[in-house]
NUDREN-578974 format. One record per residue (C-alpha): residue in one letter; z, y, x. Coordinates in pm, whole numbers, padded with zeros to 5 digits, always signed. Layout:
N
aZYX ...
This chain:
510
x-01467-01039-10320 x-01831-00985-10239 x-02044-01279-10137 x-02181-01255-09785 x-02546-01160-09776 x-02533-00968-10108 x-02659-00612-10108 x-02368-00481-10296 x-02095-00534-10040 x-02022-00588-09680 x-02116-00933-09552 x-02314-01118-09271 x-02649-00970-09349 x-02757-00644-09199 x-02760-00337-09413 x-03082-00270-09597 x-03347-00104-09382 x-03164-00179-09059 x-03481-00319-08895 x-03738-00117-09080 x-03914+00189-08949 x-03761+00523-09028 x-03904+00683-09335 x-04215+00881-09272 x-04307+00709-08941 x-04618+00497-08869 x-04472+00269-08601 x-04527-00096-08698 x-04223-00295-08806 x-04074-00550-08571 x-04047-00914-08678 x-03743-00997-08895 x-03433-01093-08700 x-03176-01358-08771 x-02869-01210-08935 x-02581-01148-08701 x-02240-01311-08746 x-01995-01067-08905 x-01721-00960-08672 x-01451-00991-08945 x-01424-01181-09264 x-01343-01000-09587 x-00982-00953-09645 x-00877-00999-09284 x-00745-00734-09059 x-00983-00576-08826 x-00978-00673-08461 x-01071-00503-08141 x-01421-00549-08017 x-01502-00410-07680 x-01332-00087-07626 x-01324+00024-07990 x-01182-00107-08313 x-01393-00216-08598 x-01262-00153-08943 x-01228-00428-09194 x-01556-00534-09349 x-01777-00361-09085 x-02092-00544-08977 x-02229-00513-08620 x-02591-00406-08595 x-02801-00599-08337 x-02977-00384-08081 x-03355-00358-08115 x-03529-00609-07886 x-03720-00476-07589 x-04083-00593-07585 x-04231-00586-07234 x-04598-00508-07213 x-04811-00724-06984 x-04900-00573-06652 x-05196-00344-06683 x-05170-00316-07064 x-05195+00011-07245 x-05092-00049-07602 x-05311+00105-07866 x-05162+00435-07964 x-05013+00497-07619 x-05282+00686-07437 x-05650+00725-07504 x-05927+00461-07496 x-05929+00092-07564 x-05634-00023-07358 x-05672-00389-07444 x-06023-00400-07299 x-05901-00231-06981 x-05623-00485-06947 x-05858-00781-07000 x-06097-00653-06732 x-05807-00649-06488 x-05698-01005-06535 x-05711-01220-06220 x-05982-01444-06367 x-06210-01155-06450 x-06150-00997-06112 x-06242-01320-05936 x-06558-01361-06136 x-06656-01000-06065 x-06615-01059-05692 x-06807-01388-05705 x-07092-01238-05905 x-07118-00943-05668 x-07131-01173-05365 x-07395-01392-05529 x-07615-01094-05617 x-07580-00955-05264 x-07674-01295-05119 x-07986-01318-05337 x-08088-00965-05239 x-08048-01064-04874 x-08269-01368-04928 x-08542-01173-05108 x-08542-00896-04847 x-08556-01151-04566 x-08849-01325-04730 x-09042-01001-04781 x-08988-00866-04430 x-09067-01195-04257 x-09386-01238-04461 x-09491-00884-04371 x-09449-00952-03999 x-09620-01290-04022 x-09914-01128-04199 x-09932-00863-03927 x-09929-01133-03657 x-10203-01318-03844 x-10403-00997-03861 x-10366-00954-03484 x-10492-01307-03419 x-10763-01334-03683 x-10878-00978-03756 x-10767-00689-03535 x-10825-00839-03191 x-11152-01016-03284 x-11284-00697-03447 x-11183-00492-03144 x-11352-00744-02918 x-11662-00748-03141 x-11676-00368-03135 x-11670-00375-02755 x-11938-00644-02755 x-12154-00434-02991 x-12127-00143-02749 x-12214-00365-02452 x-12519-00523-02616 x-12655-00186-02734 x-12605-00029-02392 x-12759-00331-02220 x-13056-00323-02457 x-13113+00043-02370 x-13090-00025-01997 x-13313-00332-02021 x-13574-00130-02212 x-13571+00127-01930 x-13604-00151-01672 x-13906-00293-01853 x-14061+00051-01868 x-14011+00097-01492 x-14211-00220-01434 x-14513-00013-01543 x-14697-00259-01760 x-14580-00560-01559 x-14274-00628-01771 x-14141-00974-01691 x-14061-01236-01953 x-13697-01235-01844 x-13662-00864-01919 x-13833-00898-02256 x-13615-01197-02348 x-13299-01016-02243 x-13391-00713-02455 x-13466-00926-02759 x-13140-01119-02714 x-12943-00796-02694 x-13092-00665-03018 x-13037-00998-03196 x-12676-01017-03072 x-12603-00661-03180 x-12745-00732-03528 x-12538-01050-03562 x-12216-00880-03448 x-12269-00591-03688 x-12315-00836-03974 x-12002-01027-03873 x-11800-00705-03843 x-11917-00592-04186 x-11812-00927-04335 x-11473-00935-04156 x-11371-00577-04228 x-11219-00495-04566 x-11368-00236-04797 x-11105+00022-04695 x-11141-00047-04323 x-11206+00285-04144 x-11465+00115-03922 x-11697+00035-04214 x-11866+00374-04185 x-11961+00317-03821 x-12079-00036-03894 x-12311+00086-04171 x-12449+00369-03956 x-12522+00138-03664 x-12686-00118-03892 x-12918+00148-04035 x-13001+00311-03698 x-13076-00004-03500 x-13421-00069-03660 x-13525+00291-03589 x-13429+00255-03225 x-13623-00069-03181 x-13932+00093-03339 x-13918+00382-03091 x-13882+00144-02796 x-14177-00057-02924 x-14396+00256-02945 x-14289+00360-02593 x-14381+00020-02449 x-14717+00013-02627 x-14810+00359-02500 x-14703+00269-02147 x-14913-00046-02143 x-15230+00148-02229 x-15145+00430-01989 x-15047+00701-02238 x-14802+00950-02081 x-14619+00984-02412 x-14458+00645-02348 x-14192+00800-02125 x-14120+01069-02383 x-14078+00812-02658 x-13843+00607-02440 x-13633+00908-02346 x-13612+01002-02715 x-13509+00650-02809 x-13255+00645-02527 x-13121+00983-02638 x-13068+00843-02987 x-12892+00544-02835 x-12670+00742-02597 x-12584+01038-02817 x-12564+00874-03159 x-12550+00496-03162 x-12326+00444-02859 x-12105+00730-02976 x-12064+00552-03312 x-12004+00223-03132 x-11736+00391-02918 x-11571+00530-03233 x-11584+00186-03392 x-11422+00032-03085 x-11149+00296-03079 x-11084+00255-03452 x-11045-00121-03427 x-10830-00086-03116 x-10598+00157-03298 x-10574-00091-03584 x-10486-00363-03334 x-10203-00151-03191 x-10074-00080-03543 x-10072-00450-03631 x-09898-00528-03303 x-09627-00277-03387 x-09573-00425-03734 x-09568-00782-03606 x-09322-00712-03323 x-09072-00500-03516 x-08741-00661-03606 x-08650-00679-03979 x-08360-00437-03948 x-08310-00390-04322 x-08257-00764-04375 x-08031-00788-04069 x-07811-00497-04184 x-07786-00635-04538 x-07697-00978-04399 x-07417-00828-04188 x-07282-00641-04491 x-07289-00965-04692 x-07106-01149-04416 x-06841-00876-04400 x-06797-00892-04780 x-06753-01271-04766 x-06491-01244-04491 x-06304-00976-04684 x-06308-01187-05001 x-06161-01483-04812 x-05886-01265-04667 x-05796-01136-05013 x-05782-01487-05151 x-05563-01592-04860 x-05316-01311-04933 x-05318-01384-05308 x-05311-01765-05300 x-05175-01840-04951 x-05466-02080-04893 x-05630-02049-04555 x-05981-02170-04644 x-06200-02155-04951 x-06467-02423-04921 x-06725-02237-05127 x-06686-01909-04942 x-06687-02088-04606 x-07011-02258-04710 x-07159-01922-04810 x-07051-01759-04483 x-07198-02046-04281 x-07530-02017-04465 x-07545-01642-04401 x-07463-01686-04032 x-07738-01949-03999 x-07988-01725-04179 x-07901-01425-03961 x-07914-01631-03643 x-08247-01786-03733 x-08390-01451-03841 x-08293-01259-03528 x-08373-01541-03285 x-08713-01629-03433 x-08822-01266-03467 x-08704-01185-03115 x-08894-01480-02966 x-09201-01392-03173 x-09183-01031-03058 x-09154-01148-02696 x-09455-01380-02726 x-09661-01115-02901 x-09559-00868-02633 x-09680-01112-02369 x-10007-01158-02558 x-10049-00781-02538 x-09951-00723-02174 x-10116-01040-02040 x-10407-01060-02282 x-10501-00779-02516 x-10420-00477-02297 x-10605-00595-01982 x-10883-00722-02208 x-10932-00371-02348 x-10941-00220-01998 x-11193-00481-01882 x-11409-00417-02190 x-11407-00045-02119 x-11489-00111-01753 x-11788-00318-01855 x-11899-00042-02091 x-11874+00220-01815 x-12071-00006-01579 x-12348-00035-01839 x-12351+00343-01883 x-12388+00382-01506 x-12676+00139-01498 x-12850+00310-01790 x-12814+00654-01630 x-12951+00514-01303 x-13263+00364-01462 x-13330+00654-01697 x-13308+00895-01405 x-13610+00717-01258 x-13789+00720-01596 x-13740+01099-01610 x-13916+01131-01268 x-13715+01433-01163 x-13761+01626-01488 x-13383+01647-01538 x-13070+01589-01333 x-12851+01507-01634 x-12867+01133-01568 x-12753+01169-01210 x-12467+01390-01333 x-12377+01121-01586 x-12373+00862-01306 x-12130+01069-01102 x-11888+01125-01390 x-11894+00771-01532 x-11883+00595-01192 x-11569+00791-01108 x-11413+00681-01439 x-11503+00324-01352 x-11397+00291-00989 x-11242+00621-00881 x-10874+00681-00819 x-10691+00572-01133 x-11016+00438-01278 x-11064+00136-01497 x-11119-00117-01218 x-10799-00017-01031 x-10611-00030-01365 x-10744-00376-01441 x-10649-00493-01093 x-10290-00377-01145 x-10265-00523-01497 x-10382-00868-01384 x-10139-00885-01091 x-09944-01167-01261 x-10259-01374-01310 x-10421-01477-00984 x-10749-01601-01130 x-10821-01285-01331 x-10712-01063-01043 x-10953-01234-00805 x-11240-01171-01046 x-11144-00803-01083 x-11112-00763-00705 x-11458-00917-00663 x-11597-00677-00925 x-11444-00385-00740 x-11617-00498-00419 x-11943-00539-00611 x-11922-00179-00726 x-11885-00067-00364 x-12211-00247-00284 x-12373-00100-00591 x-12267+00250-00492 x-12430+00214-00148 x-12760+00086-00291 x-12758+00356-00557 x-12723+00627-00294 x-13016+00477-00100 x-13239+00468-00408 x-13146+00820-00516 x-13210+00961-00169 x-13557+00803-00176 x-13626+00944-00521 x-13506+01292-00423 x-13732+01273-00116 x-14037+01199-00330 x-14051+00827-00250 x-14058+00718-00613 x-14195+00370-00544 x-13922+00302-00290 x-13658+00425-00533 x-13789+00192-00804 x-13799-00101-00561 x-13442-00031-00451 x-13336-00025-00814 x-13520-00311-00987 x-13713-00478-00703 x-14087-00535-00670 x-14301-00759-00893 x-14299-01109-00749 x-14062-01006-00469 x-13695-01063-00405 x-13449-00851-00602 x-13130-00972-00436 x-13068-00641-00259 x-13126-00409-00554 x-12883-00198-00752 x-12954-00418-01054 x-12847-00725-00856 x-12517-00555-00762 x-12462-00464-01126 x-12536-00819-01240 x-12280-00957-00994 x-12019-00701-01106 x-12090-00785-01470 x-12052-01159-01401 x-11710-01109-01240 x-11596-00884-01521 x-11706-01145-01775 x-11503-01408-01590 x-11190-01191-01602 x-11253-01109-01971 x-11283-01478-02059 x-10956-01553-01881 x-10765-01270-02051 x-10905-01364-02389 x-10773-01717-02339 x-10430-01576-02251 x-10431-01366-02565 x-10531-01653-02794 x-10256-01880-02664 x-09971-01628-02656 x-10060-01465-02989 x-10079-01806-03156 x-09733-01888-03013 x-09595-01561-03149 x-09727-01635-03495 x-09590-01992-03488 x-09240-01876-03387 x-09165-01760-03743 x-09313-02062-03920 x-09087-02160-04211 x-08853-01865-04155 x-08935-01684-04481 x-08876-01987-04704 x-08583-02110-04495 x-08406-01774-04503 x-08447-01753-04880 x-08313-02107-04925 x-08005-02031-04713 x-07943-01714-04914 x-07956-01913-05240 x-07711-02161-05087 x-07482-01871-04997 x-07494-01741-05355 x-07408-02088-05488 x-07120-02121-05241 x-06975-01786-05342 x-06981-01872-05713 x-06843-02221-05654 x-06559-02100-05435 x-06456-01832-05682 x-06477-02074-05976 x-06228-02308-05807 x-05975-02029-05774 x-06040-01889-06123 x-05980-02231-06279 x-05621-02221-06156 x-05545-01938-06400 x-05645-02133-06710 
């Protein structure tokens, strides 16, 4: 009888090679199995097993065990690539960490973008308050002082050697003010400011103009007829070159103001859109976790969502309020202020043309033509004074000043017609008296007096609109105070909440 388990006979052990790989194959061997119980002992009759009979001494062979591969696994050798790495990347823990990391990165991007866009708009609002509007106002003031200096010089010349101290003082003050404003504008404007060219040209041309006016006055005082020619030449330089450059400077700074207004009032759409995408991703992540874990709320993701909602609400509300206040500073301050500045400039041009027409003594009608064109731009249908009256309709004090200025121009127009009729009739002395008055006499009924009253009312309206602008623009800039840093802090909190919430769920798989 053969001992069970020996290789030489039939026993309890499996036949040799029963669990080994077939010869010539490279499939790895399975772990050794416990020997199966023999179905019949040696020397006993065979019995029936199942539906077939087993002969005496036969040993049953155990079926090969089935090894189930984990979900997502591709065993090496079954398909291309590193299957183990692909399976690991699809484990629940790794998937959760991928989602959490993506949400955190998206939250940080939202915070950085919010910070950048808010800072850009705050800087633009600061530029409106501290640079653009003051430079635009200074450019208008430069134009006014230069035009007034030219008109005052003509008035002094018309006094024919009897120039009053008031006229001389006014001329000197205009030149000093223009010089100071040009220096301030040069200091305030950056090196790449497009208005620098005009500022430099005006600064270099102003001394030449004052020299010509000085020569004209000196010749007039000693009775030289060249005095009028020098004054007309100086005035031509002022009107055709210097005031043209001043007008370009004013338009350049005004365009810059409008550009800064546009930047300051625009909503940060890129940050808003990214914030909405982040919020949608957070909601979707919570819904997936609810389906996978059957837990309604994830504290970390709820915290992240709340932080994003607060940041979006603060961002849109603060920027909307700031845009509204800046819009009010434009419609109730800057825009009417620009129209009033231009009206004052046109009034000065009218006055200069009126006085220079008398200096020319009928040698040219160009000044009277200039009066007709410019006066229509000032007070004609759709002119600057009617525009200013409509734009100040919501502000009673400014509107009253503009209405008074409009009435003053009507008076001025009547006196101008009287003086021009006298001049055209050969009554030069009467025309001069109607324009600037007589030495030692009353000048209350002259064209200059009507201009002075109009200018006073325009200055009152300008002061009021400038105050409106300062207050409303400062409010618009203050509306976004702390928003850049606060939005970034909330975004960092959202990133932390996303990572924390995902970590709590991922820990359950360990």
